[in-house]
N, C-alpha and C positions, 0 to 999 in steps of 0.2 A: 497468558503466561508472562512472567517477568523476563524481559529480554536482556536483563542485566546478568542472566545466568548463561549467556551464549559465548562461544569462542570469540566472536567479533568484539563483544564488550570487553572481555579479558584482555584482548590484544590492544584495544584502545586505551585501557587503564594502564597497561604496561608501557605503552608508548608515552603517555603523559608523565608517568613516573620517571621516565628516562630522559625527558625533554631538558634541553639545556638553554634554549632560546625561545622567545616569543616570536614565532614566525607563522607563515601560512599553515604549515603542518600542525602546529599547536592549535591554531584556530579551527582547523578542520576536525582534529581529534576531539576537541572540546564540543564542537557542534554535533558531531556524530553521537557522542555520549549523551548530550542533552536531548537528542531526538531519537534515541535508541528505541523507545516504545512505539514510535511511528513506523518502524520497519515492519514489513518490506514495502509498505505503501508510501514511499517517499522517492523523490526524484533527485538526481545529481545536481540539477540546477538550483534546487532548494538549498542543498548543502553549500554549494558554491556561493550563492547569494548571502546566506546567513553568516558564512565565514569570511565574506568580503574578498573572495578570490575567484579564480576562473574554473570552469569545468575541467580543463586539462590538468590543473594543479590538483584537483580532487582525485582525478584518475591516477596521477603519479603517486599520490599519497596511499591510495588503495594498493598499488603495486608494492610500495614500501612495506605495507603490512603483510604482503605475501599473496595478495589476490590479483588475478589477471585484469580485473576491471571493477568498477563500482557495482556492476550487475552481479559479478561473482561474490562480492562482499555481501550483497543483499541475499543471494542464494544460500550463503552460509548460515543465515538466520532462519530460513524457511523451515528446517526440521524442528525448530523450537517454537513455532508460532502456534501450534495446536494447543488450545487452552486446556485440554484434558491431560496434557503431559504433566506428570508430577515431578517433583525436584529430584527424586532418586533416578528416574529415567534420564533427566537432563544431565545429571552428574555422571552417570554411567556412559552416556553418549559422548560427553566431553572427554572423559578419561580414555575411552576407546579411540577417539579421533587423535588425541595427543599421542597415544601409543603407536598408532599407525604412522603418524608423521615422524616420530622418533625412529621407527624401524626403517622408514624410507631414507632418512638421513644417513643412518649407519650403513646402508647398502653401499655407499660411496667410499667407505673407509677401508683401506688395506690394513687389516689388523696385525699382520706379521710385521709390516714396516712400522706401524704405529708402536708396537711392543718394543721393537729395537730402539726406536727413538726415545721412548719413555725411559728405557733402561739407562740411556746416556744422559738424559735430562735429570734423572733422579739423584745423580751424584751432586747436584747443586742445591744450595739453599740460600734464601727462600725461593719459592717459585710464585711468579705473578702471572695470572692468566688475564689477558685483556680481551674483552668481548663487548659487543654492542648491546647486549642484553643480559641482565643478571639471571633471567629465567631460562636461558638457552640450555637445552639438555646436554649437548656435547661438552660445553665448558663445565657444567656441573659434574658430569661424569669424570672428566679429566681431574677436576679438583678432588673428587672422592678418591681417585686412584692414588694421588699423592698423599692425601690426608691419612689413608690407611697405613702408610709407611711412616707416619708421624713427621712429615715434612711440613714446615710452615708454608701454607699456600693461600694466596690471596686472589680472589676473583674481583676484578675491577672493570668499570666501564672504560671503554677505550678513550673516551674524552676527558679522563681524569687529568688534573694538572700534573705536568711533568715532574714537579718537585716532589709530589707524593709518590709517584712511580719510582723515581731515583732513590728516595729515602727507603722504600721497601726492599729494593734489590741490593742495596749497599754494594759490596765488592764481588761477591761470589754468586749472586742471584741469577736466575734465568727468567726470561720473559717469553711467554707463549702468546702470540697474537692471533686471535681467531678472526679472520676476515675472508668471508666467502667471495666477495667481489674483488678484493685487492685495492679498493678505493682508499681505505684508511692508510695503507702502506705508501701510496703515492702522495697523499696529502700530508703525511707526517715524516718526511724525509729527515728533517732536522732532529726529531726525537730519535729516529732510528740510528742516525750517526752518533748521537750522544750515548745511546745504549751500547 
């Protein structure tokens, strides 16, 4: 089976599409993509060596993709290793897994509170949603809510240049920052003050 049809591969492609710098994470993602067909019969030391980095950096990268370890990343490919699996089964499995992940995410949201806040936000135009990934379901759902009401809504990567952000919101705009860890907020205090 072509392992380019696995969730791991899609996460790696998304990561590279969102890359801003040529660093160790870029090298690891590129190496994993190049060696995807060798999974699961590959060792973390091989990845680290080929990416010219350490085993611990590869482990941190796996965690950044949402896996507990390199082993759990490899285990995510195992259901797709069977050569007899056809493309329809692979796509169905991927859609089901994505649906489950989305449901798990939304369990953490207080929808009554969210509805009240969205009603307050919707008085402003335009609306800019800053997120780490364009493919994040929560941000896409938020964008859809605002677009249904014909509000100009922009979904931007959080690392966008400040001048683009300030140009889009002008005077009356509102910015929603999606940051699950809060790290972006602490690293961009100057941007927050200007907003």
